[in-house]
N, C-alpha and C positions, 0 to 999 in steps of 0.2 A: 422473439429474436432476439440476441443478446445486444449488450447496447457496449459498442469500442469507445472508451473517453479514457487520454492519458494525459497525466499532472507533468509538470516541472516547474522548478526555479528560475525564475529571471534571472538572466546572467549579468545582466545590468545594476546600477547603484542600488537600484529598489529591489529588494529580495524579496518579491511575492510570490505565491506561487500560482499560477496559469492552468486552467481544465480545456483541454480542446483536441482537435486534432493534432499527432504526433507528426512532423516531416523530419529526414537526415538528410543531412547532406556529407559530400566531401569534405575532408579535414577533421571531421569528429566535430560535425556544427549539429547543431538540432533546433525548430522552434515549436511553439503548439500553438496551432490557429484558433481564434475563437474569434467568432463574428467577423469572419473574411478580413482578420487581423491578427499580423504572425509576429510572436515575439520568441525573440534568442533565449533559451534555455539551458542552463548547467545540461548535458547528456548524463550526469552519472545520478540526476535527481528525478532522473523518467520512471515515472510508476504507471503500468495501469490498471486501468478500473476492473476488478476481479466480477462483478455482477452481483456482488453480495452487499446489502447493506446490514448497519448494528442493529441494537435494539434500539437505536434512536432515530434512525431512518439515514443515518450518516451511509455516505457511499465509503465503502471497503478498499482500498490502491496496494498496491504491490509498494512494499517499502513503510505499510504502517505496523502501528504497534497495537495488538487486542488483547484483554481482557475477560476471561469468562470461566466460567467452573467446569472443570472437567466431569466425568459420568460417577469420579469421586466423590464431586463437590470440594475439590482442591480448587484456590483461586490459582488459575496458570495464566502465565502472561506470555505471549508470543508474538512473534515477528512474520511478517506476510513476504511471502516471496513467491518464485517462478522458476521449476526446477520437472524437467524432464516434460515439458507438454502443460504441464498446471500448474494452478495456483497452491500452495502450500503455507504450511504454516510450522516454524519453528520455535518450540518453547526453550524459554530463555530462564526461566525460573526454577524448572524441573530438569533434569537430566534422561530425557527421550528423545529421538528421532523423529525430525520430521515426518506430517503426512499430510494426505491434501484438505484443504481448506475448508472443502465440501463436507468433510466428516465432523470438521468443528464446528461451521454452522450449523447442520443438520440435529446434531447434539446437544447445541448450547445457544438455546436462543436468546439467553441474555447477556451474549456475546458486545463489547463499548472497543468502540475504535478510545483508545487513549492518549495515542501522539503519533508520531512515525520518525523514524529513525537521523531524520537530517534535523528538526525543529526540537525533538528530545531526548539525544543521544546517552544522557543519562538512565532511562529507562530499559536499555539494554543491559547492563551492570546487574548483577546477580548479587 
């Protein structure tokens, strides 16, 4: 059974990541619940756990930036997203379309999370 887990950046003065259950409220407000405590978060930063781990055992979330060697042994940098009901990877450093994240995970056991689009936007630059 798949683990459902979300993350988001707190919307208070302490901008830290919160991990847990997601709740959405009227007025475009959201919170992450950790151990029966709710924390207000910025809804723009919400990302869901993909169900996959990188080579270091780190959970891969929507919005993460991953690095891996593709089947032709090129180092590839990609952004993890969600499109049409599946998690995807959109390659940043090469001009190829999005493809299901499952394909990346199966073909690239050396995949590694190197950052995310919120904390490391510089990684999105080509």
